[in-house]
All heavy atoms as a GROMACS GRO file, in nm:
protein
  621
    1MET      N    1  10.462  10.897  10.187
    1MET     CA    2  10.427  10.991  10.297
    1MET      C    3  10.360  11.112  10.238
    1MET      O    4  10.258  11.160  10.292
    1MET     CB    5  10.548  11.028  10.375
    1MET     CG    6  10.523  11.126  10.483
    1MET     SD    7  10.414  11.066  10.608
    1MET     CE    8  10.520  11.018  10.734
    2ASN      N    9  10.411  11.160  10.129
    2ASN     CA   10  10.355  11.276  10.068
    2ASN      C   11  10.210  11.255  10.016
    2ASN      O   12  10.124  11.339  10.034
    2ASN     CB   13  10.439  11.324   9.946
    2ASN     CG   14  10.449  11.475   9.937
    2ASN    OD1   15  10.450  11.542  10.036
    2ASN    ND2   16  10.451  11.524   9.819
    3LYS      N   17  10.182  11.134   9.970
    3LYS     CA   18  10.044  11.099   9.924
    3LYS      C   19   9.949  11.103  10.045
    3LYS      O   20   9.839  11.157  10.033
    3LYS     CB   21  10.045  10.962   9.856
    3LYS     CG   22  10.110  10.964   9.726
    3LYS     CD   23  10.108  10.823   9.661
    3LYS     CE   24  10.183  10.820   9.533
    3LYS     NZ   25  10.193  10.684   9.482
    4LYS      N   26   9.990  11.043  10.155
    4LYS     CA   27   9.899  11.041  10.276
    4LYS      C   28   9.878  11.187  10.325
    4LYS      O   29   9.768  11.222  10.363
    4LYS     CB   30   9.965  10.959  10.387
    4LYS     CG   31   9.938  10.810  10.374
    4LYS     CD   32   9.951  10.755  10.510
    4LYS     CE   33   9.904  10.613  10.513
    4LYS     NZ   34   9.770  10.594  10.543
    5LEU      N   35   9.982  11.264  10.333
    5LEU     CA   36   9.971  11.401  10.375
    5LEU      C   37   9.878  11.482  10.288
    5LEU      O   38   9.791  11.561  10.339
    5LEU     CB   39  10.109  11.472  10.382
    5LEU     CG   40  10.117  11.610  10.432
    5LEU    CD1   41  10.066  11.611  10.581
    5LEU    CD2   42  10.264  11.658  10.431
    6ASN      N   43   9.889  11.461  10.158
    6ASN     CA   44   9.800  11.532  10.060
    6ASN      C   45   9.654  11.493  10.073
    6ASN      O   46   9.563  11.564  10.028
    6ASN     CB   47   9.848  11.512   9.920
    6ASN     CG   48   9.955  11.610   9.882
    6ASN    OD1   49   9.952  11.729   9.917
    6ASN    ND2   50  10.060  11.562   9.818
    7GLN      N   51   9.624  11.379  10.141
    7GLN     CA   52   9.484  11.346  10.165
    7GLN      C   53   9.422  11.433  10.272
    7GLN      O   54   9.302  11.450  10.279
    7GLN     CB   55   9.473  11.198  10.209
    7GLN     CG   56   9.508  11.100  10.103
    7GLN     CD   57   9.510  10.952  10.152
    7GLN    OE1   58   9.498  10.935  10.274
    7GLN    NE2   59   9.535  10.866  10.063
    8VAL      N   60   9.510  11.498  10.354
    8VAL     CA   61   9.462  11.585  10.462
    8VAL      C   62   9.481  11.733  10.427
    8VAL      O   63   9.397  11.812  10.449
    8VAL     CB   64   9.536  11.552  10.587
    8VAL    CG1   65   9.491  11.637  10.708
    8VAL    CG2   66   9.515  11.405  10.624
    9VAL      N   67   9.596  11.766  10.373
    9VAL     CA   68   9.632  11.906  10.338
    9VAL      C   69   9.715  11.901  10.213
    9VAL      O   70   9.801  11.818  10.200
    9VAL     CB   71   9.705  11.972  10.462
    9VAL    CG1   72   9.839  11.903  10.492
    9VAL    CG2   73   9.724  12.123  10.430
   10GLU      N   74   9.690  12.000  10.126
   10GLU     CA   75   9.759  12.000   9.996
   10GLU      C   76   9.905  12.055  10.024
   10GLU      O   77   9.918  12.163  10.077
   10GLU     CB   78   9.685  12.087   9.901
   10GLU     CG   79   9.741  12.078   9.758
   10GLU     CD   80   9.657  12.151   9.657
   10GLU    OE1   81   9.530  12.158   9.677
   10GLU    OE2   82   9.713  12.204   9.564
   11THR      N   83  10.001  11.980   9.979
   11THR     CA   84  10.140  12.024   9.991
   11THR      C   85  10.219  11.961   9.873
   11THR      O   86  10.167  11.889   9.794
   11THR     CB   87  10.200  11.979  10.123
   11THR    OG1   88  10.328  12.030  10.143
   11THR    CG2   89  10.202  11.831  10.139
   12ASN      N   90  10.348  11.989   9.868
   12ASN     CA   91  10.435  11.931   9.763
   12ASN      C   92  10.553  11.863   9.835
   12ASN      O   93  10.577  11.890   9.951
   12ASN     CB   94  10.472  12.034   9.653
   12ASN     CG   95  10.548  12.151   9.713
   12ASN    OD1   96  10.638  12.133   9.798
   12ASN    ND2   97  10.510  12.277   9.677
   13GLU      N   98  10.631  11.791   9.756
   13GLU     CA   99  10.744  11.721   9.814
   13GLU      C  100  10.848  11.811   9.878
   13GLU      O  101  10.898  11.779   9.979
   13GLU     CB  102  10.808  11.632   9.709
   13GLU     CG  103  10.737  11.504   9.688
   13GLU     CD  104  10.814  11.403   9.603
   13GLU    OE1  105  10.941  11.398   9.617
   13GLU    OE2  106  10.749  11.341   9.521
   14SER      N  107  10.871  11.924   9.816
   14SER     CA  108  10.976  12.014   9.870
   14SER      C  109  10.933  12.066  10.003
   14SER      O  110  11.015  12.079  10.099
   14SER     CB  111  11.010  12.130   9.775
   14SER     OG  112  10.898  12.209   9.747
   15THR      N  113  10.804  12.095  10.022
   15THR     CA  114  10.758  12.141  10.149
   15THR      C  115  10.763  12.029  10.254
   15THR      O  116  10.808  12.054  10.369
   15THR     CB  117  10.609  12.189  10.142
   15THR    OG1  118  10.601  12.292  10.044
   15THR    CG2  119  10.552  12.236  10.269
   16THR      N  120  10.726  11.908  10.214
   16THR     CA  121  10.728  11.791  10.309
   16THR      C  122  10.869  11.767  10.356
   16THR      O  123  10.896  11.753  10.474
   16THR     CB  124  10.674  11.669  10.232
   16THR    OG1  125  10.539  11.697  10.185
   16THR    CG2  126  10.668  11.549  10.328
   17TYR      N  127  10.964  11.769  10.264
   17TYR     CA  128  11.103  11.743  10.297
   17TYR      C  129  11.159  11.854  10.388
   17TYR      O  130  11.240  11.829  10.481
   17TYR     CB  131  11.186  11.712  10.182
   17TYR     CG  132  11.162  11.575  10.128
   17TYR    CD1  133  11.106  11.557  10.004
   17TYR    CD2  134  11.195  11.460  10.199
   17TYR    CE1  135  11.075  11.431   9.951
   17TYR    CE2  136  11.165  11.332  10.156
   17TYR     CZ  137  11.108  11.320  10.031
   17TYR     OH  138  11.082  11.195   9.979
   18ALA      N  139  11.122  11.976  10.362
   18ALA     CA  140  11.162  12.085  10.451
   18ALA      C  141  11.113  12.069  10.594
   18ALA      O  142  11.186  12.090  10.693
   18ALA     CB  143  11.121  12.226  10.389
   19ILE      N  144  10.986  12.025  10.606
   19ILE     CA  145  10.934  12.000  10.737
   19ILE      C  146  11.005  11.883  10.804
   19ILE      O  147  11.037  11.893  10.921
   19ILE     CB  148  10.779  11.970  10.723
   19ILE    CG1  149  10.705  12.094  10.679
   19ILE    CG2  150  10.728  11.916  10.854
   19ILE    CD1  151  10.560  12.069  10.639
   20PHE      N  152  11.029  11.778  10.733
   20PHE     CA  153  11.098  11.662  10.793
   20PHE      C  154  11.242  11.702  10.834
   20PHE      O  155  11.292  11.657  10.935
   20PHE     CB  156  11.104  11.548  10.693
   20PHE     CG  157  10.984  11.457  10.702
   20PHE    CD1  158  10.914  11.430  10.584
   20PHE    CD2  159  10.942  11.405  10.817
   20PHE    CE1  160  10.798  11.351  10.587
   20PHE    CE2  161  10.825  11.324  10.823
   20PHE     CZ  162  10.756  11.303  10.707
   21LYS      N  163  11.306  11.791  10.756
   21LYS     CA  164  11.446  11.833  10.796
   21LYS      C  165  11.439  11.899  10.929
   21LYS      O  166  11.518  11.879  11.016
   21LYS     CB  167  11.501  11.922  10.694
   21LYS     CG  168  11.644  11.968  10.729
   21LYS     CD  169  11.709  12.050  10.622
   21LYS     CE  170  11.849  12.100  10.657
   21LYS     NZ  171  11.897  12.084  10.790
   22LYS      N  172  11.338  11.987  10.950
   22LYS     CA  173  11.324  12.064  11.075
   22LYS      C  174  11.294  11.966  11.193
   22LYS      O  175  11.349  11.974  11.303
   22LYS     CB  176  11.216  12.167  11.067
   22LYS     CG  177  11.255  12.285  10.980
   22LYS     CD  178  11.148  12.390  10.977
   22LYS     CE  179  11.190  12.497  10.881
   22LYS     NZ  180  11.087  12.600  10.871
   23VAL      N  181  11.209  11.867  11.166
   23VAL     CA  182  11.173  11.769  11.269
   23VAL      C  183  11.300  11.683  11.308
   23VAL      O  184  11.324  11.655  11.421
   23VAL     CB  185  11.054  11.679  11.223
   23VAL    CG1  186  11.030  11.570  11.320
   23VAL    CG2  187  10.933  11.768  11.207
   24VAL      N  188  11.373  11.644  11.208
   24VAL     CA  189  11.498  11.569  11.232
   24VAL      C  190  11.594  11.656  11.311
   24VAL      O  191  11.655  11.610  11.408
   24VAL     CB  192  11.558  11.518  11.101
   24VAL    CG1  193  11.698  11.464  11.123
   24VAL    CG2  194  11.471  11.407  11.039
   25ASP      N  195  11.614  11.783  11.268
   25ASP     CA  196  11.710  11.871  11.336
   25ASP      C  197  11.675  11.894  11.484
   25ASP      O  198  11.762  11.909  11.561
   25ASP     CB  199  11.715  12.009  11.264
   25ASP     CG  200  11.782  12.002  11.131
   25ASP    OD1  201  11.845  11.898  11.099
   25ASP    OD2  202  11.767  12.098  11.051
   26LYS      N  203  11.544  11.890  11.515
   26LYS     CA  204  11.502  11.909  11.659
   26LYS      C  205  11.508  11.782  11.735
   26LYS      O  206  11.483  11.776  11.854
   26LYS     CB  207  11.357  11.966  11.655
   26LYS     CG  208  11.355  12.109  11.609
   26LYS     CD  209  11.213  12.166  11.619
   26LYS     CE  210  11.217  12.314  11.568
   26LYS     NZ  211  11.093  12.380  11.596
   27GLY      N  212  11.535  11.666  11.669
   27GLY     CA  213  11.551  11.541  11.736
   27GLY      C  214  11.419  11.462  11.756
   27GLY      O  215  11.408  11.369  11.832
   28PHE      N  216  11.310  11.512  11.689
   28PHE     CA  217  11.177  11.448  11.706
   28PHE      C  218  11.165  11.326  11.620
   28PHE      O  219  11.079  11.237  11.649
   28PHE     CB  220  11.070  11.545  11.671
   28PHE     CG  221  11.063  11.665  11.759
   28PHE    CD1  222  11.021  11.788  11.710
   28PHE    CD2  223  11.097  11.658  11.894
   28PHE    CE1  224  11.021  11.901  11.788
   28PHE    CE2  225  11.090  11.775  11.972
   28PHE     CZ  226  11.056  11.891  11.921
   29CYS      N  227  11.249  11.308  11.517
   29CYS     CA  228  11.253  11.184  11.439
   29CYS      C  229  11.394  11.174  11.383
   29CYS      O  230  11.472  11.262  11.388
   29CYS     CB  231  11.147  11.179  11.330
   29CYS     SG  232  11.169  11.282  11.190
   30GLU      N  233  11.426  11.050  11.330
   30GLU     CA  234  11.555  11.026  11.269
   30GLU      C  235  11.526  10.964  11.132
   30GLU      O  236  11.417  10.906  11.106
   30GLU     CB  237  11.634  10.938  11.353
   30GLU     CG  238  11.568  10.804  11.397
   30GLU     CD  239  11.640  10.734  11.505
   30GLU    OE1  240  11.718  10.794  11.582
   30GLU    OE2  241  11.619  10.611  11.519
   31HIS      N  242  11.620  10.975  11.047
   31HIS     CA  243  11.602  10.912  10.911
   31HIS      C  244  11.707  10.802  10.893
   31HIS      O  245  11.813  10.799  10.954
   31HIS     CB  246  11.609  11.016  10.801
   31HIS     CG  247  11.748  11.072  10.780
   31HIS    ND1  248  11.789  11.184  10.849
   31HIS    CD2  249  11.848  11.034  10.694
   31HIS    CE1  250  11.913  11.216  10.805
   31HIS    NE2  251  11.946  11.123  10.717
   32TYR      N  252  11.672  10.717  10.804
   32TYR     CA  253  11.763  10.603  10.763
   32TYR      C  254  11.724  10.568  10.618
   32TYR      O  255  11.626  10.610  10.564
   32TYR     CB  256  11.745  10.484  10.854
   32TYR     CG  257  11.606  10.425  10.852
   32TYR    CD1  258  11.573  10.318  10.772
   32TYR    CD2  259  11.504  10.474  10.938
   32TYR    CE1  260  11.440  10.264  10.771
   32TYR    CE2  261  11.382  10.428  10.941
   32TYR     CZ  262  11.349  10.316  10.859
   32TYR     OH  263  11.218  10.266  10.858
   33PHE      N  264  11.815  10.496  10.551
   33PHE     CA  265  11.796  10.464  10.409
   33PHE      C  266  11.758  10.312  10.398
   33PHE      O  267  11.807  10.232  10.479
   33PHE     CB  268  11.923  10.490  10.330
   33PHE     CG  269  11.953  10.638  10.321
   33PHE    CD1  270  12.042  10.700  10.410
   33PHE    CD2  271  11.889  10.715  10.232
   33PHE    CE1  272  12.067  10.831  10.412
   33PHE    CE2  273  11.913  10.858  10.228
   33PHE     CZ  274  12.003  10.912  10.315
   34GLU      N  275  11.665  10.287  10.310
   34GLU     CA  276  11.618  10.150  10.287
   34GLU      C  277  11.623  10.117  10.146
   34GLU      O  278  11.578  10.195  10.059
   34GLU     CB  279  11.473  10.141  10.341
   34GLU     CG  280  11.422   9.998  10.357
   34GLU     CD  281  11.290  10.006  10.427
   34GLU    OE1  282  11.290   9.997  10.552
   34GLU    OE2  283  11.187  10.005  10.355
   35GLU      N  284  11.679  10.000  10.112
   35GLU     CA  285  11.684   9.956   9.971
   35GLU      C  286  11.541   9.927   9.921
   35GLU      O  287  11.455   9.887   9.993
   35GLU     CB  288  11.762   9.827   9.960
   35GLU     CG  289  11.912   9.842   9.993
   35GLU     CD  290  11.989   9.931   9.893
   35GLU    OE1  291  11.959   9.928   9.772
   35GLU    OE2  292  12.071  10.007   9.943
   36SER      N  293  11.521   9.961   9.790
   36SER     CA  294  11.393   9.939   9.726
   36SER      C  295  11.409   9.849   9.608
   36SER      O  296  11.500   9.865   9.530
   36SER     CB  297  11.332  10.072   9.689
   36SER     OG  298  11.214  10.050   9.608
   37SER      N  299  11.320   9.750   9.594
   37SER     CA  300  11.332   9.661   9.477
   37SER      C  301  11.273   9.727   9.350
   37SER      O  302  11.294   9.676   9.242
   37SER     CB  303  11.259   9.529   9.506
   37SER     OG  304  11.119   9.556   9.533
   38SER      N  305  11.204   9.838   9.371
   38SER     CA  306  11.132   9.899   9.255
   38SER      C  307  11.186  10.040   9.226
   38SER      O  308  11.118  10.118   9.161
   38SER     CB  309  10.987   9.908   9.283
   38SER     OG  310  10.959   9.989   9.394
   39GLY      N  311  11.309  10.068   9.263
   39GLY     CA  312  11.367  10.200   9.232
   39GLY      C  313  11.485  10.232   9.322
   39GLY      O  314  11.546  10.144   9.377
   40PRO      N  315  11.513  10.360   9.332
   40PRO     CA  316  11.628  10.397   9.412
   40PRO      C  317  11.611  10.379   9.561
   40PRO      O  318  11.496  10.358   9.611
   40PRO     CB  319  11.635  10.550   9.384
   40PRO     CG  320  11.502  10.594   9.341
   40PRO     CD  321  11.439  10.474   9.274
   41THR      N  322  11.718  10.388   9.634
   41THR     CA  323  11.713  10.379   9.780
   41THR      C  324  11.615  10.478   9.838
   41THR      O  325  11.618  10.596   9.788
   41THR     CB  326  11.854  10.394   9.839
   41THR    OG1  327  11.943  10.296   9.783
   41THR    CG2  328  11.852  10.380   9.987
   42ARG      N  329  11.540  10.441   9.935
   42ARG     CA  330  11.440  10.534   9.992
   42ARG      C  331  11.488  10.586  10.123
   42ARG      O  332  11.552  10.521  10.203
   42ARG     CB  333  11.306  10.463  10.015
   42ARG     CG  334  11.243  10.423   9.886
   42ARG     CD  335  11.119  10.347   9.918
   42ARG     NE  336  11.060  10.299   9.796
   42ARG     CZ  337  10.933  10.289   9.772
   42ARG    NH1  338  10.844  10.325   9.862
   42ARG    NH2  339  10.887  10.244   9.655
   43LYS      N  340  11.454  10.716  10.150
   43LYS     CA  341  11.485  10.781  10.280
   43LYS      C  342  11.363  10.759  10.365
   43LYS      O  343  11.253  10.798  10.327
   43LYS     CB  344  11.517  10.922  10.260
   43LYS     CG  345  11.574  10.993  10.378
   43LYS     CD  346  11.612  11.138  10.345
   43LYS     CE  347  11.702  11.199  10.451
   43LYS     NZ  348  11.743  11.332  10.415
   44CYS      N  349  11.380  10.695  10.477
   44CYS     CA  350  11.265  10.667  10.569
   44CYS      C  351  11.283  10.746  10.697
   44CYS      O  352  11.397  10.782  10.737
   44CYS     CB  353  11.254  10.518  10.596
   44CYS     SG  354  11.235  10.414  10.450
   45TYR      N  355  11.175  10.765  10.772
   45TYR     CA  356  11.181  10.840  10.892
   45TYR      C  357  11.116  10.761  11.002
   45TYR      O  358  11.022  10.684  10.983
   45TYR     CB  359  11.098  10.973  10.879
   45TYR     CG  360  11.165  11.064  10.779
   45TYR    CD1  361  11.141  11.056  10.642
   45TYR    CD2  362  11.258  11.163  10.822
   45TYR    CE1  363  11.196  11.136  10.552
   45TYR    CE2  364  11.322  11.245  10.728
   45TYR     CZ  365  11.291  11.235  10.593
   45TYR     OH  366  11.351  11.312  10.501
   46LYS      N  367  11.168  10.777  11.129
   46LYS     CA  368  11.116  10.706  11.246
   46LYS      C  369  11.114  10.803  11.358
   46LYS      O  370  11.212  10.878  11.386
   46LYS     CB  371  11.214  10.589  11.277
   46LYS     CG  372  11.167  10.509  11.400
   46LYS     CD  373  11.266  10.400  11.433
   46LYS     CE  374  11.222  10.329  11.558
   46LYS     NZ  375  11.315  10.236  11.609
   47ILE      N  376  10.996  10.810  11.431
   47ILE     CA  377  10.985  10.893  11.545
   47ILE      C  378  11.070  10.849  11.656
   47ILE      O  379  11.095  10.730  11.677
   47ILE     CB  380  10.836  10.908  11.589
   47ILE    CG1  381  10.816  11.021  11.681
   47ILE    CG2  382  10.780  10.775  11.642
   47ILE    CD1  383  10.666  11.057  11.709
   48THR      N  384  11.130  10.944  11.734
   48THR     CA  385  11.217  10.921  11.849
   48THR      C  386  11.132  10.929  11.973
   48THR      O  387  11.015  10.974  11.974
   48THR     CB  388  11.330  11.019  11.854
   48THR    OG1  389  11.275  11.149  11.872
   48THR    CG2  390  11.416  11.015  11.728
   49ASP      N  391  11.189  10.888  12.084
   49ASP     CA  392  11.122  10.913  12.215
   49ASP      C  393  11.090  11.060  12.241
   49ASP      O  394  10.982  11.089  12.289
   49ASP     CB  395  11.211  10.854  12.332
   49ASP     CG  396  11.216  10.703  12.330
   49ASP    OD1  397  11.124  10.637  12.270
   49ASP    OD2  398  11.308  10.646  12.392
   50LEU      N  399  11.187  11.144  12.204
   50LEU     CA  400  11.160  11.287  12.224
   50LEU      C  401  11.045  11.329  12.136
   50LEU      O  402  10.961  11.408  12.174
   50LEU     CB  403  11.287  11.369  12.187
   50LEU     CG  404  11.280  11.518  12.198
   50LEU    CD1  405  11.247  11.563  12.341
   50LEU    CD2  406  11.408  11.580  12.147
   51GLY      N  407  11.037  11.274  12.017
   51GLY     CA  408  10.928  11.308  11.926
   51GLY      C  409  10.796  11.258  11.980
   51GLY      O  410  10.693  11.327  11.966
   52ARG      N  411  10.792  11.142  12.041
   52ARG     CA  412  10.664  11.086  12.100
   52ARG      C  413  10.624  11.181  12.218
   52ARG      O  414  10.505  11.210  12.232
   52ARG     CB  415  10.689  10.947  12.152
   52ARG     CG  416  10.686  10.846  12.046
   52ARG     CD  417  10.689  10.701  12.106
   52ARG     NE  418  10.696  10.602  12.004
   52ARG     CZ  419  10.804  10.572  11.940
   52ARG    NH1  420  10.920  10.629  11.963
   52ARG    NH2  421  10.803  10.482  11.842
   53LYS      N  422  10.720  11.230  12.297
   53LYS     CA  423  10.686  11.323  12.404
   53LYS      C  424  10.625  11.451  12.348
   53LYS      O  425  10.529  11.506  12.395
   53LYS     CB  426  10.808  11.348  12.493
   53LYS     CG  427  10.848  11.233  12.571
   53LYS     CD  428  10.978  11.260  12.649
   53LYS     CE  429  11.024  11.134  12.723
   53LYS     NZ  430  11.155  11.150  12.781
   54GLN      N  431  10.689  11.505  12.245
   54GLN     CA  432  10.640  11.627  12.180
   54GLN      C  433  10.503  11.608  12.119
   54GLN      O  434  10.416  11.692  12.134
   54GLN     CB  435  10.738  11.674  12.076
   54GLN     CG  436  10.704  11.804  12.010
   54GLN     CD  437  10.705  11.927  12.103
   54GLN    OE1  438  10.758  11.918  12.208
   54GLN    NE2  439  10.649  12.030  12.057
   55LEU      N  440  10.483  11.496  12.059
   55LEU     CA  441  10.352  11.461  11.998
   55LEU      C  442  10.245  11.464  12.107
   55LEU      O  443  10.140  11.516  12.088
   55LEU     CB  444  10.358  11.333  11.925
   55LEU     CG  445  10.231  11.287  11.858
   55LEU    CD1  446  10.179  11.390  11.756
   55LEU    CD2  447  10.250  11.152  11.790
   56HIS      N  448  10.276  11.399  12.219
   56HIS     CA  449  10.179  11.389  12.330
   56HIS      C  450  10.148  11.534  12.378
   56HIS      O  451  10.027  11.567  12.400
   56HIS     CB  452  10.242  11.312  12.440
   56HIS     CG  453  10.151  11.300  12.566
   56HIS    ND1  454  10.043  11.227  12.567
   56HIS    CD2  455  10.166  11.362  12.687
   56HIS    CE1  456   9.982  11.241  12.688
   56HIS    NE2  457  10.058  11.323  12.761
   57LEU      N  458  10.250  11.621  12.391
   57LEU     CA  459  10.219  11.757  12.438
   57LEU      C  460  10.141  11.834  12.335
   57LEU      O  461  10.045  11.913  12.373
   57LEU     CB  462  10.358  11.831  12.463
   57LEU     CG  463  10.441  11.781  12.577
   57LEU    CD1  464  10.574  11.851  12.583
   57LEU    CD2  465  10.364  11.797  12.712
   58LEU      N  466  10.168  11.814  12.207
   58LEU     CA  467  10.088  11.881  12.103
   58LEU      C  468   9.945  11.836  12.102
   58LEU      O  469   9.850  11.913  12.076
   58LEU     CB  470  10.154  11.861  11.968
   58LEU     CG  471  10.288  11.937  11.947
   58LEU    CD1  472  10.353  11.891  11.821
   58LEU    CD2  473  10.269  12.083  11.950
   59LYS      N  474   9.925  11.701  12.121
   59LYS     CA  475   9.783  11.649  12.126
   59LYS      C  476   9.707  11.714  12.246
   59LYS      O  477   9.592  11.747  12.231
   59LYS     CB  478   9.787  11.502  12.139
   59LYS     CG  479   9.826  11.428  12.013
   59LYS     CD  480   9.827  11.276  12.037
   59LYS     CE  481   9.850  11.199  11.910
   59LYS     NZ  482   9.849  11.058  11.932
   60ILE      N  483   9.770  11.728  12.356
   60ILE     CA  484   9.705  11.796  12.476
   60ILE      C  485   9.671  11.938  12.441
   60ILE      O  486   9.556  11.983  12.460
   60ILE     CB  487   9.794  11.785  12.601
   60ILE    CG1  488   9.805  11.642  12.650
   60ILE    CG2  489   9.740  11.875  12.707
   60ILE    CD1  490   9.911  11.619  12.755
   61ALA      N  491   9.767  12.008  12.386
   61ALA     CA  492   9.739  12.150  12.346
   61ALA      C  493   9.633  12.160  12.245
   61ALA      O  494   9.540  12.248  12.257
   61ALA     CB  495   9.871  12.212  12.294
   62TRP      N  496   9.624  12.069  12.144
   62TRP     CA  497   9.522  12.071  12.040
   62TRP      C  498   9.384  12.045  12.105
   62TRP      O  499   9.286  12.110  12.074
   62TRP     CB  500   9.553  11.976  11.930
   62TRP     CG  501   9.441  11.971  11.833
   62TRP    CD1  502   9.347  11.874  11.817
   62TRP    CD2  503   9.407  12.076  11.737
   62TRP    NE1  504   9.258  11.917  11.722
   62TRP    CE2  505   9.296  12.033  11.669
   62TRP    CE3  506   9.470  12.198  11.705
   62TRP    CZ2  507   9.240  12.112  11.568
   62TRP    CZ3  508   9.412  12.271  11.606
   62TRP    CH2  509   9.299  12.230  11.538
   63SER      N  510   9.378  11.949  12.200
   63SER     CA  511   9.255  11.916  12.263
   63SER      C  512   9.201  12.041  12.345
   63SER      O  513   9.083  12.073  12.334
   63SER     CB  514   9.278  11.800  12.361
   63SER     OG  515   9.163  11.771  12.430
   64GLU      N  516   9.289  12.108  12.412
   64GLU     CA  517   9.246  12.225  12.487
   64GLU      C  518   9.200  12.336  12.395
   64GLU      O  519   9.094  12.399  12.420
   64GLU     CB  520   9.366  12.279  12.572
   64GLU     CG  521   9.401  12.180  12.686
   64GLU     CD  522   9.526  12.217  12.759
   64GLU    OE1  523   9.596  12.321  12.722
   64GLU    OE2  524   9.561  12.146  12.859
   65ILE      N  525   9.269  12.357  12.290
   65ILE     CA  526   9.232  12.462  12.189
   65ILE      C  527   9.096  12.428  12.124
   65ILE      O  528   9.002  12.515  12.115
   65ILE     CB  529   9.339  12.488  12.084
   65ILE    CG1  530   9.464  12.549  12.146
   65ILE    CG2  531   9.283  12.570  11.972
   65ILE    CD1  532   9.586  12.554  12.056
   66SER      N  533   9.082  12.302  12.083
   66SER     CA  534   8.962  12.263  12.012
   66SER      C  535   8.842  12.268  12.110
   66SER      O  536   8.730  12.304  12.064
   66SER     CB  537   8.971  12.126  11.949
   66SER     OG  538   8.984  12.026  12.041
   67GLU      N  539   8.855  12.235  12.231
   67GLU     CA  540   8.748  12.245  12.330
   67GLU      C  541   8.702  12.394  12.343
   67GLU      O  542   8.586  12.421  12.346
   67GLU     CB  543   8.797  12.195  12.465
   67GLU     CG  544   8.792  12.047  12.475
   67GLU     CD  545   8.838  11.997  12.617
   67GLU    OE1  546   8.826  12.068  12.711
   67GLU    OE2  547   8.898  11.886  12.619
   68LYS      N  548   8.797  12.480  12.352
   68LYS     CA  549   8.768  12.628  12.366
   68LYS      C  550   8.700  12.679  12.240
   68LYS      O  551   8.601  12.753  12.251
   68LYS     CB  552   8.896  12.706  12.397
   68LYS     CG  553   8.946  12.683  12.535
   68LYS     CD  554   9.080  12.753  12.558
   68LYS     CE  555   9.129  12.716  12.691
   68LYS     NZ  556   9.262  12.780  12.720
   69VAL      N  557   8.747  12.641  12.122
   69VAL     CA  558   8.679  12.686  11.999
   69VAL      C  559   8.539  12.625  11.986
   69VAL      O  560   8.448  12.700  11.951
   69VAL     CB  561   8.768  12.648  11.874
   69VAL    CG1  562   8.693  12.672  11.745
   69VAL    CG2  563   8.903  12.722  11.878
   70ASN      N  564   8.523  12.498  12.021
   70ASN     CA  565   8.389  12.435  12.017
   70ASN      C  566   8.298  12.505  12.109
   70ASN      O  567   8.180  12.521  12.080
   70ASN     CB  568   8.398  12.287  12.047
   70ASN     CG  569   8.452  12.207  11.926
   70ASN    OD1  570   8.444  12.251  11.814
   70ASN    ND2  571   8.511  12.092  11.955
   71SER      N  572   8.348  12.547  12.227
   71SER     CA  573   8.254  12.611  12.323
   71SER      C  574   8.215  12.751  12.265
   71SER      O  575   8.097  12.791  12.290
   71SER     CB  576   8.320  12.627  12.463
   71SER     OG  577   8.426  12.717  12.461
   72LEU      N  578   8.301  12.814  12.194
   72LEU     CA  579   8.261  12.944  12.133
   72LEU      C  580   8.164  12.926  12.024
   72LEU      O  581   8.068  13.003  12.008
   72LEU     CB  582   8.390  13.008  12.074
   72LEU     CG  583   8.486  13.074  12.167
   72LEU    CD1  584   8.608  13.118  12.094
   72LEU    CD2  585   8.420  13.194  12.240
   73ILE      N  586   8.172  12.815  11.949
   73ILE     CA  587   8.085  12.791  11.836
   73ILE      C  588   7.948  12.736  11.878
   73ILE      O  589   7.845  12.778  11.832
   73ILE     CB  590   8.148  12.692  11.737
   73ILE    CG1  591   8.275  12.756  11.676
   73ILE    CG2  592   8.058  12.646  11.628
   73ILE    CD1  593   8.356  12.661  11.592
   74TYR      N  594   7.951  12.636  11.968
   74TYR     CA  595   7.831  12.565  12.003
   74TYR      C  596   7.762  12.606  12.132
   74TYR      O  597   7.646  12.582  12.156
   74TYR     CB  598   7.862  12.414  12.010
   74TYR     CG  599   7.915  12.363  11.875
   74TYR    CD1  600   8.044  12.319  11.863
   74TYR    CD2  601   7.833  12.362  11.765
   74TYR    CE1  602   8.091  12.275  11.745
   74TYR    CE2  603   7.878  12.312  11.641
   74TYR     CZ  604   8.009  12.269  11.635
   74TYR     OH  605   8.051  12.224  11.512
   75ASP      N  606   7.829  12.671  12.221
   75ASP     CA  607   7.764  12.709  12.350
   75ASP      C  608   7.732  12.860  12.341
   75ASP      O  609   7.811  12.950  12.380
   75ASP     CB  610   7.859  12.689  12.466
   75ASP     CG  611   7.892  12.544  12.485
   75ASP    OD1  612   7.817  12.463  12.440
   75ASP    OD2  613   7.992  12.514  12.556
   76ASN      N  614   7.614  12.883  12.294
   76ASN     CA  615   7.572  13.029  12.280
   76ASN      C  616   7.521  13.081  12.408
   76ASN      O  617   7.454  13.105  12.474
   76ASN     CB  618   7.464  13.040  12.170
   76ASN     CG  619   7.530  13.006  12.032
   76ASN    OD1  620   7.646  13.041  12.014
   76ASN    ND2  621   7.455  12.946  11.947
   0.00000   0.00000   0.00000
């Protein structure tokens, strides 16, 4: 997950895990442990229904903001 995130924005593992802790605490995702054949047990995350609803609301808000910013930039 950290590798994928770093393709978009530079961060480190401690930042990523702090963000995931907050998301779990708010009920937007849950974590579980999965055995790994190539190392220690992995902590995995899964989005919840509440998280899907929040994601939908954030996408709508982002769309509205980006439309307004684009109109400022491109509609002179």
